[in-house]
SEZAFI-835317 format. One record per residue: z, y, x of N, C-alpha, C in turn; residue number from 1. Coordinates in steps of 0.2 Angstrom, whole numbers, plus 2048, in hexadecimal, padded with zeros to 3 digits. Atoms other than C-alpha are relative to their C-alpha. Layout:
BEGIN
<node n_Z="Z" n_Y="Y" n_X="X" ca_Z="Z" ca_Y="Y" ca_X="X" c_Z="Z" c_Y="Y" c_X="X" num="NUM"/>
...
***
This chain:
BEGIN
<node n_Z="805" n_Y="7FF" n_X="7FC" ca_Z="922" ca_Y="E46" ca_X="6ED" c_Z="7FC" c_Y="806" c_X="7FD" num="1"/>
<node n_Z="804" n_Y="7FA" n_X="802" ca_Z="918" ca_Y="E57" ca_X="6EC" c_Z="7FA" c_Y="801" c_X="804" num="2"/>
<node n_Z="806" n_Y="7FE" n_X="7FC" ca_Z="907" ca_Y="E5B" ca_X="6F1" c_Z="7FE" c_Y="807" c_X="7FF" num="3"/>
<node n_Z="802" n_Y="7F9" n_X="800" ca_Z="902" ca_Y="E6D" ca_X="6F5" c_Z="7F9" c_Y="801" c_X="803" num="4"/>
<node n_Z="807" n_Y="7FE" n_X="7FE" ca_Z="8F0" ca_Y="E73" ca_X="6F6" c_Z="801" c_Y="805" c_X="806" num="5"/>
<node n_Z="7FF" n_Y="7FC" n_X="7FA" ca_Z="8EE" ca_Y="E7B" ca_X="707" c_Z="7FE" c_Y="807" c_X="7FE" num="6"/>
<node n_Z="802" n_Y="7F9" n_X="803" ca_Z="8E6" ca_Y="E8A" ca_X="6FE" c_Z="806" c_Y="804" c_X="7FD" num="7"/>
<node n_Z="7FA" n_Y="7FD" n_X="804" ca_Z="8F7" ca_Y="E8D" ca_X="6F5" c_Z="805" c_Y="802" c_X="805" num="8"/>
<node n_Z="7FB" n_Y="7FD" n_X="7FB" ca_Z="900" ca_Y="E91" ca_X="705" c_Z="7FD" c_Y="806" c_X="803" num="9"/>
<node n_Z="803" n_Y="7F9" n_X="7FD" ca_Z="8FE" ca_Y="EA3" ca_X="70B" c_Z="7FE" c_Y="7FE" c_X="808" num="10"/>
<node n_Z="802" n_Y="801" n_X="7FA" ca_Z="8F4" ca_Y="EA3" ca_X="71B" c_Z="805" c_Y="801" c_X="806" num="11"/>
<node n_Z="7FC" n_Y="7FF" n_X="7FA" ca_Z="901" ca_Y="EAA" ca_X="726" c_Z="806" c_Y="7FB" c_X="800" num="12"/>
<node n_Z="7FB" n_Y="805" n_X="800" ca_Z="90D" ca_Y="E9C" ca_X="721" c_Z="7FE" c_Y="7F9" c_X="801" num="13"/>
<node n_Z="803" n_Y="806" n_X="7FF" ca_Z="901" ca_Y="E8E" ca_X="724" c_Z="802" c_Y="7FE" c_X="808" num="14"/>
<node n_Z="7FF" n_Y="803" n_X="7FA" ca_Z="906" ca_Y="E83" ca_X="733" c_Z="7FD" c_Y="7F9" c_X="801" num="15"/>
<node n_Z="803" n_Y="807" n_X="800" ca_Z="8FA" ca_Y="E75" ca_X="737" c_Z="804" c_Y="7FB" c_X="804" num="16"/>
<node n_Z="7FC" n_Y="805" n_X="7FD" ca_Z="907" ca_Y="E6D" ca_X="742" c_Z="805" c_Y="7FD" c_X="7FB" num="17"/>
<node n_Z="7FB" n_Y="802" n_X="805" ca_Z="912" ca_Y="E6A" ca_X="732" c_Z="7FC" c_Y="7FF" c_X="7FA" num="18"/>
<node n_Z="804" n_Y="801" n_X="806" ca_Z="906" ca_Y="E62" ca_X="726" c_Z="804" c_Y="7FD" c_X="7FA" num="19"/>
<node n_Z="7FC" n_Y="803" n_X="805" ca_Z="914" ca_Y="E59" ca_X="71C" c_Z="807" c_Y="800" c_X="803" num="20"/>
<node n_Z="7F9" n_Y="800" n_X="7FF" ca_Z="927" ca_Y="E59" ca_X="71B" c_Z="804" c_Y="7FB" c_X="7FC" num="21"/>
<node n_Z="7FC" n_Y="804" n_X="803" ca_Z="934" ca_Y="E4C" ca_X="717" c_Z="807" c_Y="803" c_X="800" num="22"/>
<node n_Z="7FA" n_Y="7FD" n_X="800" ca_Z="944" ca_Y="E54" ca_X="711" c_Z="805" c_Y="7FB" c_X="7FF" num="23"/>
<node n_Z="7FB" n_Y="806" n_X="800" ca_Z="952" ca_Y="E47" ca_X="716" c_Z="805" c_Y="801" c_X="7FA" num="24"/>
<node n_Z="7FB" n_Y="7FF" n_X="804" ca_Z="95F" ca_Y="E4F" ca_X="70B" c_Z="7FE" c_Y="7FE" c_X="7F8" num="25"/>
<node n_Z="802" n_Y="801" n_X="806" ca_Z="955" ca_Y="E4E" ca_X="6FB" c_Z="7FB" c_Y="7FA" c_X="7FF" num="26"/>
<node n_Z="804" n_Y="806" n_X="800" ca_Z="949" ca_Y="E40" ca_X="6FF" c_Z="7F9" c_Y="802" c_X="7FE" num="27"/>
<node n_Z="806" n_Y="7FD" n_X="803" ca_Z="93B" ca_Y="E4C" ca_X="6FA" c_Z="7FA" c_Y="800" c_X="806" num="28"/>
<node n_Z="805" n_Y="800" n_X="7FB" ca_Z="92A" ca_Y="E4B" ca_X="703" c_Z="7FB" c_Y="805" c_X="7FD" num="29"/>
<node n_Z="805" n_Y="7FB" n_X="802" ca_Z="91E" ca_Y="E5A" ca_X="703" c_Z="7FA" c_Y="7FF" c_X="804" num="30"/>
<node n_Z="806" n_Y="801" n_X="7FD" ca_Z="90C" ca_Y="E58" ca_X="708" c_Z="7FB" c_Y="805" c_X="7FF" num="31"/>
<node n_Z="806" n_Y="7FB" n_X="801" ca_Z="8FF" ca_Y="E65" ca_X="70B" c_Z="7FA" c_Y="7FC" c_X="800" num="32"/>
<node n_Z="806" n_Y="803" n_X="801" ca_Z="8EF" ca_Y="E5F" ca_X="704" c_Z="7FA" c_Y="804" c_X="804" num="33"/>
<node n_Z="806" n_Y="7FD" n_X="7FD" ca_Z="8E0" ca_Y="E62" ca_X="70F" c_Z="7FA" c_Y="7FD" c_X="7FE" num="34"/>
<node n_Z="806" n_Y="804" n_X="802" ca_Z="8CE" ca_Y="E5E" ca_X="70C" c_Z="7FF" c_Y="7F9" c_X="802" num="35"/>
<node n_Z="800" n_Y="807" n_X="7FD" ca_Z="8CF" ca_Y="E4F" ca_X="717" c_Z="805" c_Y="7FB" c_X="7FE" num="36"/>
<node n_Z="7FB" n_Y="805" n_X="804" ca_Z="8D6" ca_Y="E41" ca_X="70D" c_Z="803" c_Y="7FB" c_X="806" num="37"/>
<node n_Z="7FD" n_Y="804" n_X="7FB" ca_Z="8D9" ca_Y="E37" ca_X="71D" c_Z="806" c_Y="803" c_X="803" num="38"/>
<node n_Z="7FA" n_Y="7FD" n_X="7FE" ca_Z="8E4" ca_Y="E44" ca_X="724" c_Z="805" c_Y="800" c_X="7FC" num="39"/>
<node n_Z="7FB" n_Y="800" n_X="805" ca_Z="8ED" ca_Y="E45" ca_X="714" c_Z="804" c_Y="7FA" c_X="800" num="40"/>
<node n_Z="7FD" n_Y="806" n_X="800" ca_Z="8F0" ca_Y="E33" ca_X="714" c_Z="805" c_Y="7FE" c_X="806" num="41"/>
<node n_Z="7FC" n_Y="800" n_X="7FA" ca_Z="8F6" ca_Y="E33" ca_X="726" c_Z="807" c_Y="804" c_X="800" num="42"/>
<node n_Z="7FA" n_Y="7FC" n_X="800" ca_Z="902" ca_Y="E41" ca_X="723" c_Z="805" c_Y="7FD" c_X="7FB" num="43"/>
<node n_Z="7FC" n_Y="803" n_X="805" ca_Z="909" ca_Y="E39" ca_X="713" c_Z="803" c_Y="7FA" c_X="803" num="44"/>
<node n_Z="7FD" n_Y="806" n_X="7FD" ca_Z="90B" ca_Y="E28" ca_X="71C" c_Z="806" c_Y="802" c_X="805" num="45"/>
<node n_Z="7FB" n_Y="7FE" n_X="7FB" ca_Z="915" ca_Y="E31" ca_X="72A" c_Z="806" c_Y="802" c_X="7FC" num="46"/>
<node n_Z="7FA" n_Y="7FE" n_X="803" ca_Z="921" ca_Y="E39" ca_X="71E" c_Z="803" c_Y="7FA" c_X="7FC" num="47"/>
<node n_Z="7FD" n_Y="805" n_X="804" ca_Z="923" ca_Y="E29" ca_X="714" c_Z="804" c_Y="7FC" c_X="805" num="48"/>
<node n_Z="7FC" n_Y="803" n_X="7FB" ca_Z="929" ca_Y="E21" ca_X="725" c_Z="806" c_Y="804" c_X="801" num="49"/>
<node n_Z="7FA" n_Y="7FC" n_X="7FF" ca_Z="935" ca_Y="E2F" ca_X="727" c_Z="805" c_Y="7FE" c_X="7FA" num="50"/>
<node n_Z="7FC" n_Y="801" n_X="806" ca_Z="93B" ca_Y="E2C" ca_X="715" c_Z="804" c_Y="7F9" c_X="800" num="51"/>
<node n_Z="7FE" n_Y="807" n_X="800" ca_Z="93D" ca_Y="E19" ca_X="718" c_Z="806" c_Y="800" c_X="806" num="52"/>
<node n_Z="7FB" n_Y="800" n_X="7FB" ca_Z="947" ca_Y="E1D" ca_X="728" c_Z="807" c_Y="804" c_X="7FE" num="53"/>
<node n_Z="7FA" n_Y="7FB" n_X="802" ca_Z="953" ca_Y="E2A" ca_X="71F" c_Z="806" c_Y="7FC" c_X="7FD" num="54"/>
<node n_Z="7FA" n_Y="804" n_X="803" ca_Z="95D" ca_Y="E1D" ca_X="716" c_Z="7FE" c_Y="7F9" c_X="800" num="55"/>
<node n_Z="801" n_Y="807" n_X="800" ca_Z="95F" ca_Y="E0B" ca_X="719" c_Z="806" c_Y="7FC" c_X="7FC" num="56"/>
<node n_Z="7FB" n_Y="804" n_X="804" ca_Z="968" ca_Y="DFE" ca_X="70F" c_Z="801" c_Y="7F9" c_X="805" num="57"/>
<node n_Z="7FF" n_Y="806" n_X="7FC" ca_Z="971" ca_Y="DF0" ca_X="719" c_Z="802" c_Y="7FB" c_X="7FC" num="58"/>
<node n_Z="800" n_Y="806" n_X="804" ca_Z="96E" ca_Y="DE0" ca_X="710" c_Z="802" c_Y="7FA" c_X="804" num="59"/>
<node n_Z="7FE" n_Y="807" n_X="7FD" ca_Z="977" ca_Y="DD0" ca_X="715" c_Z="801" c_Y="7FB" c_X="7FB" num="60"/>
<node n_Z="7FF" n_Y="806" n_X="804" ca_Z="977" ca_Y="DBF" ca_X="70F" c_Z="807" c_Y="7FD" c_X="800" num="61"/>
<node n_Z="7FA" n_Y="803" n_X="801" ca_Z="987" ca_Y="DB8" ca_X="708" c_Z="800" c_Y="7FA" c_X="7FC" num="62"/>
<node n_Z="801" n_Y="807" n_X="803" ca_Z="985" ca_Y="DA6" ca_X="704" c_Z="7FA" c_Y="800" c_X="7FD" num="63"/>
<node n_Z="806" n_Y="800" n_X="804" ca_Z="978" ca_Y="DA5" ca_X="6F6" c_Z="7FD" c_Y="807" c_X="7FE" num="64"/>
<node n_Z="803" n_Y="7F9" n_X="802" ca_Z="976" ca_Y="DB8" ca_X="6F3" c_Z="800" c_Y="805" c_X="805" num="65"/>
<node n_Z="801" n_Y="7FA" n_X="7FC" ca_Z="972" ca_Y="DC8" ca_X="6FB" c_Z="805" c_Y="805" c_X="7FE" num="66"/>
<node n_Z="7FB" n_Y="7FB" n_X="802" ca_Z="97F" ca_Y="DD6" ca_X="6FB" c_Z="7FE" c_Y="806" c_X="805" num="67"/>
<node n_Z="801" n_Y="7FA" n_X="7FC" ca_Z="97D" ca_Y="DE8" ca_X="700" c_Z="806" c_Y="802" c_X="803" num="68"/>
<node n_Z="7FA" n_Y="7FF" n_X="7FD" ca_Z="98A" ca_Y="DEC" ca_X="70D" c_Z="801" c_Y="808" c_X="801" num="69"/>
<node n_Z="7FF" n_Y="7F9" n_X="7FE" ca_Z="986" ca_Y="DFE" ca_X="712" c_Z="7FA" c_Y="804" c_X="7FF" num="70"/>
<node n_Z="806" n_Y="7FB" n_X="800" ca_Z="97A" ca_Y="E0D" ca_X="710" c_Z="801" c_Y="804" c_X="807" num="71"/>
<node n_Z="800" n_Y="7FC" n_X="7FA" ca_Z="976" ca_Y="E15" ca_X="721" c_Z="7FA" c_Y="805" c_X="800" num="72"/>
<node n_Z="805" n_Y="7FB" n_X="7FF" ca_Z="96C" ca_Y="E24" ca_X="726" c_Z="7FD" c_Y="7FE" c_X="807" num="73"/>
<node n_Z="803" n_Y="803" n_X="7FA" ca_Z="95F" ca_Y="E1F" ca_X="733" c_Z="7FB" c_Y="805" c_X="803" num="74"/>
<node n_Z="805" n_Y="7FC" n_X="7FC" ca_Z="951" ca_Y="E25" ca_X="73E" c_Z="804" c_Y="803" c_X="807" num="75"/>
<node n_Z="7FD" n_Y="7FD" n_X="7FA" ca_Z="955" ca_Y="E2E" ca_X="74F" c_Z="802" c_Y="807" c_X="7FF" num="76"/>
<node n_Z="7FE" n_Y="7F9" n_X="801" ca_Z="959" ca_Y="E3F" ca_X="747" c_Z="807" c_Y="801" c_X="7FE" num="77"/>
<node n_Z="7F9" n_Y="7FE" n_X="802" ca_Z="969" ca_Y="E48" ca_X="743" c_Z="805" c_Y="7FF" c_X="806" num="78"/>
<node n_Z="7FC" n_Y="801" n_X="7FA" ca_Z="96F" ca_Y="E45" ca_X="755" c_Z="801" c_Y="807" c_X="803" num="79"/>
<node n_Z="7FE" n_Y="7F9" n_X="7FE" ca_Z="976" ca_Y="E54" ca_X="75F" c_Z="7FA" c_Y="802" c_X="805" num="80"/>
<node n_Z="805" n_Y="7FE" n_X="7FC" ca_Z="968" ca_Y="E54" ca_X="76C" c_Z="7F9" c_Y="801" c_X="7FD" num="81"/>
<node n_Z="807" n_Y="7FF" n_X="803" ca_Z="957" ca_Y="E5B" ca_X="767" c_Z="7FB" c_Y="7FB" c_X="802" num="82"/>
<node n_Z="805" n_Y="805" n_X="7FE" ca_Z="94E" ca_Y="E4E" ca_X="771" c_Z="7FF" c_Y="7FB" c_X="7FB" num="83"/>
<node n_Z="801" n_Y="806" n_X="805" ca_Z="951" ca_Y="E41" ca_X="764" c_Z="7FC" c_Y="802" c_X="7FA" num="84"/>
<node n_Z="805" n_Y="7FE" n_X="805" ca_Z="948" ca_Y="E4C" ca_X="757" c_Z="7F9" c_Y="7FF" c_X="801" num="85"/>
<node n_Z="807" n_Y="801" n_X="7FE" ca_Z="938" ca_Y="E4B" ca_X="761" c_Z="7FF" c_Y="7F9" c_X="801" num="86"/>
<node n_Z="801" n_Y="807" n_X="7FF" ca_Z="93B" ca_Y="E39" ca_X="765" c_Z="7FF" c_Y="7FD" c_X="7F9" num="87"/>
<node n_Z="800" n_Y="802" n_X="807" ca_Z="93E" ca_Y="E36" ca_X="752" c_Z="7F8" c_Y="800" c_X="7FE" num="88"/>
<node n_Z="807" n_Y="7FF" n_X="802" ca_Z="92C" ca_Y="E3D" ca_X="74F" c_Z="7FC" c_Y="7FB" c_X="803" num="89"/>
<node n_Z="805" n_Y="804" n_X="7FC" ca_Z="924" ca_Y="E33" ca_X="75D" c_Z="801" c_Y="7F9" c_X="7FD" num="90"/>
<node n_Z="7FF" n_Y="806" n_X="803" ca_Z="92C" ca_Y="E23" ca_X="755" c_Z="7FD" c_Y="7FF" c_X="7F9" num="91"/>
<node n_Z="802" n_Y="800" n_X="806" ca_Z="928" ca_Y="E28" ca_X="744" c_Z="7F8" c_Y="7FF" c_X="800" num="92"/>
<node n_Z="807" n_Y="800" n_X="800" ca_Z="916" ca_Y="E2B" ca_X="748" c_Z="7FD" c_Y="7F9" c_X="803" num="93"/>
<node n_Z="802" n_Y="807" n_X="7FE" ca_Z="915" ca_Y="E1A" ca_X="752" c_Z="800" c_Y="7FB" c_X="7FB" num="94"/>
<node n_Z="7FF" n_Y="804" n_X="805" ca_Z="91B" ca_Y="E11" ca_X="743" c_Z="7FA" c_Y="801" c_X="7FB" num="95"/>
<node n_Z="805" n_Y="7FE" n_X="804" ca_Z="90F" ca_Y="E1B" ca_X="738" c_Z="7F9" c_Y="7FD" c_X="802" num="96"/>
<node n_Z="806" n_Y="803" n_X="7FE" ca_Z="900" ca_Y="E16" ca_X="743" c_Z="800" c_Y="7F9" c_X="800" num="97"/>
<node n_Z="800" n_Y="807" n_X="801" ca_Z="905" ca_Y="E04" ca_X="743" c_Z="7FF" c_Y="7FE" c_X="7F9" num="98"/>
<node n_Z="802" n_Y="802" n_X="807" ca_Z="905" ca_Y="E04" ca_X="730" c_Z="7F9" c_Y="801" c_X="7FE" num="99"/>
<node n_Z="807" n_Y="7FE" n_X="801" ca_Z="8F4" ca_Y="E0D" ca_X="72F" c_Z="7FC" c_Y="7FB" c_X="803" num="100"/>
<node n_Z="804" n_Y="805" n_X="7FC" ca_Z="8ED" ca_Y="E01" ca_X="73C" c_Z="800" c_Y="7F9" c_X="7FC" num="101"/>
<node n_Z="7FF" n_Y="806" n_X="804" ca_Z="8F4" ca_Y="DF2" ca_X="732" c_Z="7FC" c_Y="800" c_X="7F9" num="102"/>
<node n_Z="804" n_Y="7FF" n_X="806" ca_Z="8EC" ca_Y="DF9" ca_X="722" c_Z="7F8" c_Y="800" c_X="802" num="103"/>
<node n_Z="807" n_Y="800" n_X="7FE" ca_Z="8DB" ca_Y="DFB" ca_X="72B" c_Z="7FE" c_Y="7F9" c_X="801" num="104"/>
<node n_Z="802" n_Y="807" n_X="7FF" ca_Z="8DC" ca_Y="DE9" ca_X="731" c_Z="800" c_Y="7FC" c_X="7FA" num="105"/>
<node n_Z="7FF" n_Y="804" n_X="806" ca_Z="8E1" ca_Y="DE2" ca_X="720" c_Z="7FB" c_Y="801" c_X="7FA" num="106"/>
<node n_Z="805" n_Y="7FE" n_X="805" ca_Z="8D5" ca_Y="DEB" ca_X="715" c_Z="7F9" c_Y="802" c_X="802" num="107"/>
<node n_Z="807" n_Y="7FE" n_X="7FE" ca_Z="8C3" ca_Y="DF0" ca_X="714" c_Z="800" c_Y="807" c_X="7FD" num="108"/>
<node n_Z="800" n_Y="7F9" n_X="803" ca_Z="8C9" ca_Y="E01" ca_X="70C" c_Z="7FF" c_Y="805" c_X="805" num="109"/>
<node n_Z="800" n_Y="7FA" n_X="7FB" ca_Z="8CB" ca_Y="E12" ca_X="714" c_Z="803" c_Y="7FF" c_X="806" num="110"/>
<node n_Z="7FD" n_Y="800" n_X="7FA" ca_Z="8CE" ca_Y="E13" ca_X="726" c_Z="803" c_Y="807" c_X="802" num="111"/>
<node n_Z="7FD" n_Y="7F9" n_X="7FF" ca_Z="8DB" ca_Y="E21" ca_X="728" c_Z="801" c_Y="801" c_X="807" num="112"/>
<node n_Z="800" n_Y="7FF" n_X="7F9" ca_Z="8DA" ca_Y="E1F" ca_X="73B" c_Z="7F9" c_Y="800" c_X="802" num="113"/>
<node n_Z="807" n_Y="800" n_X="7FE" ca_Z="8C7" ca_Y="E21" ca_X="73B" c_Z="7FE" c_Y="805" c_X="806" num="114"/>
<node n_Z="802" n_Y="7FC" n_X="7FB" ca_Z="8BF" ca_Y="E28" ca_X="74A" c_Z="7FE" c_Y="807" c_X="7FE" num="115"/>
<node n_Z="801" n_Y="7F9" n_X="802" ca_Z="8BF" ca_Y="E3B" ca_X="74A" c_Z="806" c_Y="803" c_X="7FD" num="116"/>
<node n_Z="7FA" n_Y="7FE" n_X="803" ca_Z="8CF" ca_Y="E3C" ca_X="742" c_Z="806" c_Y="800" c_X="805" num="117"/>
<node n_Z="7FB" n_Y="800" n_X="7FA" ca_Z="8DD" ca_Y="E42" ca_X="74E" c_Z="806" c_Y="7FD" c_X="7FD" num="118"/>
<node n_Z="7F9" n_Y="803" n_X="802" ca_Z="8EE" ca_Y="E3A" ca_X="74E" c_Z="805" c_Y="806" c_X="7FF" num="119"/>
<node n_Z="7FC" n_Y="7FA" n_X="802" ca_Z="8FB" ca_Y="E45" ca_X="746" c_Z="804" c_Y="802" c_X="806" num="120"/>
<node n_Z="7FC" n_Y="7FE" n_X="7FA" ca_Z="906" ca_Y="E45" ca_X="756" c_Z="7FD" c_Y="7FD" c_X="806" num="121"/>
<node n_Z="804" n_Y="803" n_X="7FA" ca_Z="8FB" ca_Y="E43" ca_X="765" c_Z="805" c_Y="7FD" c_X="805" num="122"/>
<node n_Z="7FB" n_Y="803" n_X="7FB" ca_Z="90B" ca_Y="E40" ca_X="76F" c_Z="802" c_Y="7F9" c_X="7FE" num="123"/>
<node n_Z="7FF" n_Y="807" n_X="801" ca_Z="90B" ca_Y="E2F" ca_X="767" c_Z="7FE" c_Y="7FC" c_X="806" num="124"/>
<node n_Z="802" n_Y="803" n_X="7FA" ca_Z="902" ca_Y="E2A" ca_X="776" c_Z="805" c_Y="7FF" c_X="805" num="125"/>
<node n_Z="7FA" n_Y="800" n_X="7FC" ca_Z="911" ca_Y="E2F" ca_X="780" c_Z="805" c_Y="7FA" c_X="7FE" num="126"/>
<node n_Z="7FC" n_Y="806" n_X="802" ca_Z="91B" ca_Y="E22" ca_X="776" c_Z="7FE" c_Y="7FA" c_X="802" num="127"/>
<node n_Z="803" n_Y="807" n_X="7FE" ca_Z="90F" ca_Y="E14" ca_X="779" c_Z="800" c_Y="7FF" c_X="808" num="128"/>
<node n_Z="7FF" n_Y="801" n_X="7F8" ca_Z="90F" ca_Y="E18" ca_X="78C" c_Z="807" c_Y="7FF" c_X="802" num="129"/>
<node n_Z="7F9" n_Y="801" n_X="7FE" ca_Z="922" ca_Y="E19" ca_X="78D" c_Z="802" c_Y="7F9" c_X="7FE" num="130"/>
<node n_Z="7FE" n_Y="806" n_X="802" ca_Z="924" ca_Y="E09" ca_X="783" c_Z="7FD" c_Y="7FB" c_X="805" num="131"/>
<node n_Z="803" n_Y="805" n_X="7FB" ca_Z="917" ca_Y="E00" ca_X="78F" c_Z="804" c_Y="800" c_X="806" num="132"/>
<node n_Z="7FD" n_Y="7FF" n_X="7FA" ca_Z="920" ca_Y="E07" ca_X="79E" c_Z="807" c_Y="7FC" c_X="800" num="133"/>
<node n_Z="7F9" n_Y="804" n_X="800" ca_Z="931" ca_Y="E00" ca_X="798" c_Z="7FF" c_Y="7F9" c_X="800" num="134"/>
<node n_Z="801" n_Y="807" n_X="800" ca_Z="92A" ca_Y="DEF" ca_X="794" c_Z="7FE" c_Y="7FE" c_X="807" num="135"/>
<node n_Z="803" n_Y="802" n_X="7FA" ca_Z="921" ca_Y="DEE" ca_X="7A5" c_Z="806" c_Y="800" c_X="805" num="136"/>
<node n_Z="7FB" n_Y="7FF" n_X="7FC" ca_Z="931" ca_Y="DF4" ca_X="7AE" c_Z="805" c_Y="7FA" c_X="7FF" num="137"/>
<node n_Z="7FB" n_Y="805" n_X="802" ca_Z="93C" ca_Y="DE7" ca_X="7A5" c_Z="7FD" c_Y="7F9" c_X="800" num="138"/>
<node n_Z="803" n_Y="807" n_X="801" ca_Z="92F" ca_Y="DD9" ca_X="7A5" c_Z="800" c_Y="7FD" c_X="7FA" num="139"/>
<node n_Z="800" n_Y="802" n_X="807" ca_Z="92F" ca_Y="DD8" ca_X="792" c_Z="7FA" c_Y="802" c_X="7FD" num="140"/>
<node n_Z="806" n_Y="7FF" n_X="804" ca_Z="922" ca_Y="DD8" ca_X="785" c_Z="801" c_Y="807" c_X="7FC" num="141"/>
<node n_Z="800" n_Y="7F9" n_X="803" ca_Z="91D" ca_Y="DE9" ca_X="77F" c_Z="801" c_Y="800" c_X="7F9" num="142"/>
<node n_Z="7FF" n_Y="801" n_X="807" ca_Z="91D" ca_Y="DE4" ca_X="76D" c_Z="807" c_Y="7FF" c_X="7FE" num="143"/>
<node n_Z="7F8" n_Y="801" n_X="801" ca_Z="92F" ca_Y="DDE" ca_X="76E" c_Z="803" c_Y="807" c_X="801" num="144"/>
<node n_Z="7FD" n_Y="7F9" n_X="7FF" ca_Z="934" ca_Y="DEF" ca_X="775" c_Z="7FF" c_Y="805" c_X="7FB" num="145"/>
<node n_Z="802" n_Y="7FB" n_X="806" ca_Z="92B" ca_Y="DF9" ca_X="768" c_Z="803" c_Y="7FE" c_X="7FA" num="146"/>
<node n_Z="7FD" n_Y="802" n_X="806" ca_Z="932" ca_Y="DEE" ca_X="75A" c_Z="807" c_Y="801" c_X="800" num="147"/>
<node n_Z="7F9" n_Y="7FF" n_X="7FF" ca_Z="944" ca_Y="DF0" ca_X="761" c_Z="801" c_Y="808" c_X="7FE" num="148"/>
<node n_Z="7FF" n_Y="7F9" n_X="802" ca_Z="941" ca_Y="E03" ca_X="760" c_Z="7FF" c_Y="802" c_X="7F9" num="149"/>
<node n_Z="801" n_Y="7FF" n_X="807" ca_Z="93A" ca_Y="E02" ca_X="74F" c_Z="806" c_Y="7FE" c_X="7FC" num="150"/>
<node n_Z="7FB" n_Y="802" n_X="803" ca_Z="948" ca_Y="DF8" ca_X="749" c_Z="806" c_Y="805" c_X="800" num="151"/>
<node n_Z="7FA" n_Y="7FB" n_X="7FF" ca_Z="955" ca_Y="E04" ca_X="751" c_Z="7FE" c_Y="807" c_X="7FC" num="152"/>
<node n_Z="802" n_Y="7FA" n_X="804" ca_Z="94B" ca_Y="E13" ca_X="748" c_Z="802" c_Y="7FF" c_X="7F9" num="153"/>
<node n_Z="7FF" n_Y="801" n_X="807" ca_Z="94D" ca_Y="E0B" ca_X="737" c_Z="808" c_Y="7FF" c_X="7FF" num="154"/>
<node n_Z="7F8" n_Y="801" n_X="801" ca_Z="960" ca_Y="E07" ca_X="73A" c_Z="804" c_Y="806" c_X="803" num="155"/>
<node n_Z="7FC" n_Y="7FB" n_X="7FE" ca_Z="964" ca_Y="E17" ca_X="742" c_Z="804" c_Y="7FE" c_X="806" num="156"/>
<node n_Z="7FD" n_Y="803" n_X="7FA" ca_Z="969" ca_Y="E0D" ca_X="752" c_Z="7FE" c_Y="803" c_X="806" num="157"/>
<node n_Z="802" n_Y="7FD" n_X="7F9" ca_Z="968" ca_Y="E18" ca_X="762" c_Z="801" c_Y="7FB" c_X="806" num="158"/>
<node n_Z="7FF" n_Y="804" n_X="7FB" ca_Z="96E" ca_Y="E09" ca_X="76C" c_Z="7F9" c_Y="7FD" c_X="803" num="159"/>
<node n_Z="806" n_Y="803" n_X="7FE" ca_Z="95C" ca_Y="E03" ca_X="76D" c_Z="7FD" c_Y="804" c_X="806" num="160"/>
<node n_Z="803" n_Y="7FC" n_X="7FB" ca_Z="958" ca_Y="E11" ca_X="778" c_Z="803" c_Y="7FE" c_X="807" num="161"/>
<node n_Z="7FE" n_Y="803" n_X="7F9" ca_Z="962" ca_Y="E08" ca_X="786" c_Z="7FB" c_Y="7FD" c_X="804" num="162"/>
<node n_Z="805" n_Y="803" n_X="7FC" ca_Z="952" ca_Y="E00" ca_X="78A" c_Z="7FD" c_Y="805" c_X="805" num="163"/>
<node n_Z="803" n_Y="7FB" n_X="7FB" ca_Z="94C" ca_Y="E10" ca_X="792" c_Z="804" c_Y="801" c_X="806" num="164"/>
<node n_Z="7FB" n_Y="800" n_X="7FB" ca_Z="95C" ca_Y="E11" ca_X="79C" c_Z="7FF" c_Y="7FA" c_X="805" num="165"/>
<node n_Z="801" n_Y="806" n_X="7FC" ca_Z="959" ca_Y="DFF" ca_X="7A2" c_Z="7FA" c_Y="800" c_X="804" num="166"/>
<node n_Z="806" n_Y="7FF" n_X="7FC" ca_Z="948" ca_Y="E03" ca_X="7A7" c_Z="7FF" c_Y="805" c_X="805" num="167"/>
<node n_Z="801" n_Y="7FA" n_X="7FB" ca_Z="949" ca_Y="E14" ca_X="7AF" c_Z="807" c_Y="802" c_X="803" num="168"/>
<node n_Z="7F9" n_Y="7FE" n_X="7FD" ca_Z="95C" ca_Y="E15" ca_X="7B3" c_Z="803" c_Y="806" c_X="7FD" num="169"/>
***
C-alpha cells in the first residue's frame, strides 16, 4: 500500500475521478492523499474491497479439518464486455458503503459517510435502484438479492447476474 500526497502529482496528471488504484496483478494499492481524511478512508476502503475480491481461497471442511481446495480470481472484472468493468465498480462501491455504514453503526468513532462527503461513485444509487427493482419484480427480499450479488462478486461467479435476466427478461 502506497500513499501519495496530492501535491506530488503534476497538476496536468491529476484526475479526481481516480483517487486510488488497486493493481490486481501485484496486489498493490495506491492512494492519493487529500486534505480530507474521510475521503482518504473511503477511497482506501474501496480499494481494499477490490483487493479482497481479486483473490479468493475456496476453503472446504473435510471431516474435522479445513482444506484449501482452490485459489480463484474474483470480482466481475476481466470479462470480455466492458459493461462488467463498470458493474464491478458499482458492486465494489456498494460493498464499501455497507462496510463504512457498519463501521458507523458499531463505533462512536469517525463517520466516513458523514453528511457533506460525496459518495465515491454516485452511480451507487443506480445499483441500489436496480437491486430494489429486481427484488420487487421477483417478489424477493432486496437484502437477499444484494447478498447474492456480493457473494458472486467475491467468488467471481457471473451466474448471480441471472437474477437480472429473471427480472427483466
